[in-house]
Structures are given as C-alpha cells and as structure tokens.
BAKE-618375 format. One record per residue (C-alpha): x, y, z; residue in one letter. Coordinates in steps of 0.05 Angstrom, whole numbers, plus 32768, in hexadecimal, padded with zeros to 4 digits. Layout:
XYZA;...
***
This chain:
80047FFC8002M;801680467FF1Q;800380848015I;800780C97FFDL;7FEC8106801BT;7FC681478000T;7FE28190800CE;7FA0819B8040P;7FB681578069F;80018173806BD;7FE881B38080R;7FB6819C80B7D;7FEE816C80CCF;801B81A680D1S;7FEA81CD80FCA;7FE081918132L;8002819A8175P;80408178817AE;801D813C81A7H;7FE981328175L;801D8130813BR;803E80FA8163V;800280D48172L;7FEE80DF8123A;802A80C08111K;80248083813DR;7FDA8077811EK;7FEF808180DBL;8029804A80D9R;7FF1801E80FFL;7FC3802D80C5F;7FFC801D8097Y;80087FD880B3R;7FC07FC880C1D;7F837FF680A5P;7F517FCF80C3R;7F6F7FD4810DH;7F337FD8813AP;7F5280158161S;7F5080408120L;7F05803B811BR;7F07804180D1V;7EC6805280ABK;7EAC806C806BK;7E8B80AF806AM;7E4880C1804DQ;7E6F80E38010D;7E6780D17FC8P;7EB280D67FBER;7EC180927FE6D;7EE480B38023I;7EF38096805EW;7F0680AC80A8E;7F2C808C80D7A;7F3C809E8122R;7F7C80B58141I;7F5B80CE8188T;7F1180D981A0R;7F13811A8181S;7F4281188148Y;7F3D80F58106R;7F5880F180BAF;7F3A80E4807BT;7F5180BD8042F;7F3F809E8000Q;7F51805B7FE4R;7F66805D7F98K;7F7D800F7F85G;7FBC80057FB6D;7FC6804C7FCBT;7FA6806F8001V;7F9F80BA7FFDV;7FA280E28041L;7F71811A8036R;7F63813E807CR;7F7B813980C5I;7F61815E8103G;7F238162812DT;7EDF814D811CH;7ED5818E80F4D;7F01816E80B5I;7EC7814280B2L;7E9C81738096R;7ED18185805CR;7EF381448057P;
***
C-alpha cells in the first residue's frame, strides 16, 4: 500500500499541537500496517466521493480515499474537518 498526502492534510498536520502530531504519526503507522485495526474505528463517510474517516483520539480524525493500492490522506483534525473532508 502506498500512502500519499494532500496539501490540506499537510497544512492540517503542521497545525496540530506537538503531542497530537506524535500520536497521529503512531496511528498512521498503525493504519499502514493494519488499516482495519479496531482502535482506528475506520468507517465510510456519507459522501459521494467515497471518503473514509479514521480515529486518532476521541476528538481527532483523519479522512482518506482509497484508489487501488494507494491511500490518499485528505484532512486531519477535530470533528470539524468532517464537514469538509
């Protein structure tokens, strides 16, 4: 599996507090190893573009799309990002 990031994801990630960046990196490594790991609580969003979300903490999520063997990370942040995934 190849993982790519979008510019909005990169901006969102840089804006996270340091402790959340560390935790997000840990969760993203877990996602790379096992995208179906229960702690990620991956679920499909109600969006016609086939966007998914995964959990970092109770309040923080990241969104992504699958394109074949590639995953495109779209956004990362609080639940507010789910309004514009």
